[in-house]
C-alpha positions, 0 to 999 in steps of 0.5 A: 591297930590304928587307922592310920596303920592300915593306911599305911599298909595300903601304900605299901600294896599300892607301891608293890601293885606297881612293880607286879604290873611292871612284871606282868608286863614284861617277859618275865621269868617263871619256875616251877616249885613242883607239881605244876605249881609256878612261881615268878619273880612277882610273886617273890619281890612282892613277899619280900617287899612286904615282909620287910614293911611289916616286920619293920612297923610291926616288929611284935606280929607274926607272918605268914606267906606262901612264897616265904620258908614258915616257922613255928614263931608265928603260931604264939603271936596274937597279930599274924599278917597272912600273904599270898604275893599273887593268888593265881600265878598261872592265871599271871602266867597266861596274863589273862588278868585273873590274879590278885595281891591278898593280905590279911590280918589275924588277931587270934585266929580270926581274920579281922582285916585285909585288902585284895588288889588287882593291878591288871585291872586296878581293883582294889577291896579292903577295909577300915570300919566297912569293907569297901572297893575303889577302881584305880589307875596305874601308877597306882602309888600315887597321892591321888590313888591314895586319897581315893582309898581315903575317900572310898574306905568311908563309904558304906557298901549295900551288897543286899540293897533291896532296890537291885533287881534279883536275879533268876539264878545267883551268880556262882564264881567257881575255880576254873580247874574245878569246872574243867575237871567236871566237878560242877557237871552236876545238872543242878548247878546249871539249872539253878545257878548262873555258873561262871568260871574263874581264876584266883579265890582271893579275887573271886572273895574281892569281888563278892565282898563288893556285891559283884557276884552272890556265890562262891563254891570250892571243892579243893583244898585252901591254903590260909593265904588263899583265903585269909585277905578275903575272909576278912572283908566279908562281914557277917551281918551280910556274907556267910563263909565257910569251909565245907569239912571243917568247923568254921575258920579259925587262921594261923594254924600249923596245918594251914590247909582247910577243905572246899569252901562256900562263901556267899550273900546269906540269900544265896548260901541259903538258895544253895542249902535249899538246892542241895545238902550241905553234908552231900555237898562236903562229901565231893570235895577233894583232899587234894589239888 
């Protein structure tokens, strides 16, 4: 994989972002896949668009998408693309801007590259050598926006800059549904963290990668397509991330689920570990949504 390959993928993501935003602003069609799991025409269009582009340019790579029937063909591939065309479809349906496209690239099980894009806000998170963030304006598929990505990709984010004031409490993002279910009702969460709820785990991971928040905790299962792109953006020097009921992240598995998630700036994860035993936290993880 070369830099020009990743830049070409950015162009595809910008283009599909325009289509997602157009559908988002319309009276779009919604279908329930079962179990209150909605899918929209935007999910399906983005999935097929990126599948065709990736398959054409990288014919030897595997592909996994939430919105395409999975097969075992990807399992023996060195390189695999893992896509959630819209992570946070419920939020997309509610039109509250808390959703994102998430695309990750895996090499031999390791998430090595990713892009998170929220067309409703124009927030674009990705990496070449280093993770970067850009704020774009629609229409997205323009040379001006592409040049912005190229320029920003040469910069280095410093999410742990000492010059920034250290908050008294780490900013912790949790799931809207998990908050409503009372999974974070224990008093220490409110006392020791600045806790906020938001949809889309992919969007949360993008915000974390750019240093806008300190910590993410989830107590429910995550599919590979939910988190692969975001985990790829968290460099080991500044961040720590792990599932709560598994040893670590190894992507492109036959069973795509992992259980629970902790991701944050290293100092924030250390702070979490000083407040609660991680094993005790893992006991609170749910096996189902």
